[in-house]
C-alpha positions as CSV (number, residue, x, y, z in Angstrom):
1,M,95.5,145.3,96.4
2,K,98.2,143.5,98.4
3,R,95.1,141.8,99.6
4,I,94.2,140.9,96.1
5,Y,97.6,139.9,95.2
6,L,98.0,137.1,98.5
7,L,94.4,135.6,97.7
8,F,95.6,134.8,93.8
9,I,98.6,133.1,95.1
10,S,96.8,131.3,97.6
11,F,94.3,130.7,94.8
12,L,96.8,129.1,92.6
13,F,98.1,126.6,95.4
14,C,94.6,125.3,96.0
15,F,94.5,123.8,92.2
16,N,96.9,121.5,90.6
17,F,98.6,122.8,87.4
18,P,99.1,120.3,84.5
19,V,101.1,117.4,86.2
20,Y,103.5,115.7,83.9
21,S,103.7,111.7,83.6
22,S,107.2,110.4,83.0
23,H,106.3,107.0,82.6
24,L,104.1,104.4,80.4
25,Y,102.7,103.2,83.7
26,S,102.3,103.1,87.2
27,E,104.9,101.3,89.3
28,K,101.8,99.7,90.8
29,Y,101.6,98.3,87.7
30,Y,104.3,96.8,87.2
31,Q,104.1,95.7,91.0
32,N,100.9,93.7,90.3
33,A,101.6,92.0,86.9
34,W,105.2,90.8,88.7
35,C,103.6,89.5,92.4
36,S,100.4,87.9,90.4
37,K,102.4,85.6,88.3
38,W,104.8,85.1,90.9
39,N,101.9,84.0,93.8
40,G,102.8,87.2,95.7
41,R,101.9,89.3,98.4
42,Q,101.5,93.2,97.6
43,E,102.1,96.0,99.7
44,V,102.7,93.9,102.9
45,K,102.3,95.9,106.0
46,L,105.7,95.5,108.5
47,I,105.3,95.8,112.4
48,D,107.7,99.6,111.8
49,S,104.8,100.0,109.7
50,T,106.9,100.0,106.5
51,R,105.4,97.9,103.5
52,V,107.2,95.8,101.1
53,D,106.0,95.9,97.7
54,C,105.8,92.3,97.2
55,I,106.6,89.1,99.7
56,T,107.2,85.6,98.0
57,K,107.6,82.8,99.6
58,N,112.2,83.4,99.5
59,Y,112.1,87.4,98.6
60,A,110.9,90.3,100.1
61,I,111.4,92.3,97.0
62,E,111.2,96.4,96.2
63,F,109.8,97.8,92.9
64,D,111.3,100.8,91.4
65,F,111.9,103.0,88.5
66,A,115.5,102.9,87.4
67,P,116.6,106.7,88.7
68,K,115.9,105.5,92.0
69,W,117.9,102.4,92.2
70,A,119.7,103.9,95.3
71,E,116.4,104.0,97.6
72,A,115.5,100.5,96.2
73,V,119.0,99.0,97.6
74,G,118.2,100.8,101.2
75,Q,114.7,99.3,101.2
76,S,115.4,96.2,100.0
77,L,117.7,95.6,102.8
78,H,116.0,97.1,105.4
79,Y,112.4,94.8,104.0
80,S,115.0,91.9,104.2
81,R,115.9,92.5,107.9
82,M,112.2,92.8,109.0
83,T,110.7,90.1,106.9
84,G,113.7,87.3,107.4
85,K,114.0,86.9,103.7
86,K,115.9,87.4,100.9
87,P,116.4,91.0,99.6
88,A,115.5,91.8,96.2
89,I,115.2,94.6,94.0
90,I,112.9,94.6,90.5
91,L,114.3,98.0,88.6
92,I,111.2,99.1,85.8
93,I,113.6,100.0,82.9
94,E,111.1,102.0,80.6
95,K,113.8,103.2,78.3
96,N,117.1,101.8,76.8
97,E,119.1,104.4,78.5
98,D,117.7,103.0,82.0
99,F,120.0,99.9,81.8
100,K,123.1,102.2,82.8
101,Y,121.2,102.7,86.2
102,Y,121.0,98.7,86.1
103,H,124.6,98.9,85.5
104,R,125.0,100.9,88.6
105,V,123.3,98.9,91.0
106,K,124.1,95.3,90.0
107,P,127.4,95.5,91.7
108,L,126.2,96.7,94.7
109,C,123.6,93.6,94.6
110,E,126.4,91.0,93.9
111,K,128.0,93.0,97.2
112,Y,125.4,92.5,99.7
113,D,123.5,89.9,98.3
114,I,120.6,91.1,96.7
115,A,118.5,89.7,94.1
116,L,118.0,92.0,90.7
117,W,116.0,91.3,88.3
118,Y,114.1,94.0,86.0
119,M,110.9,94.3,84.3
120,K,110.4,96.6,81.0
121,P,106.6,97.3,79.8
122,P,104.6,95.1,77.0
123,E,106.5,94.8,73.9
124,G,105.7,97.7,71.8
125,Q,105.4,100.2,74.4
126,S,107.7,102.7,74.7
127,I,107.2,106.1,76.8
128,K,105.6,109.4,74.4
129,K,106.8,112.7,75.3
130,Q,105.6,114.0,78.0
131,T,101.9,115.0,78.0
132,P,100.1,117.5,80.7
133,I,97.0,116.3,82.2
134,I,95.3,119.1,82.4
135,N,91.4,119.3,84.5
136,K,89.8,121.8,82.3
137,D,87.0,121.9,85.0
138,I,90.0,123.6,87.2
139,I,90.6,125.6,84.0
140,I,87.9,127.2,83.5
141,A,87.7,128.2,87.2
142,L,90.7,129.6,87.5
143,L,89.6,131.8,84.9
144,N,86.2,133.4,85.9
145,Y,88.6,133.6,89.3
146,L,91.0,135.8,87.3
147,K,88.2,137.6,85.8
148,E,86.5,138.8,89.4
149,I,90.0,140.1,90.2
150,V,90.5,141.8,87.2
151,N,86.6,143.2,88.1
152,V,87.3,144.3,91.3
153,I,90.5,145.9,90.4
154,M,89.1,147.8,87.7
């Protein structure tokens, strides 16, 4: 019985259960939109194997969703040091409540001379309630496996 239990637990970890997407678009979407418009190069690999989200003539730019503002500060400063370009952050604001993060990071950016901009989703788009993304094949396989376990136990 203990063996069946362990098998079942290991089986569960092999599958991705419902994944909840809390963002309207991926970070890459915003990065592509901005960098394309401003002739930036994306995902530039540096000598230390880190990657700058976007490099323009003057800036090394870090894109991040608003709640990750603190990480963006450190990354932008690092990319600036590694490239010799000015540090910049583009904060992704998908909801009006996200502006609190913009106002939180703004004084730091002023103090450390980091350019700060923000991007919002295309007009008329807003975040819907989190919706599970479920692969039906995984659910069917899981149910079949559970059926087999029940048959073994019985």
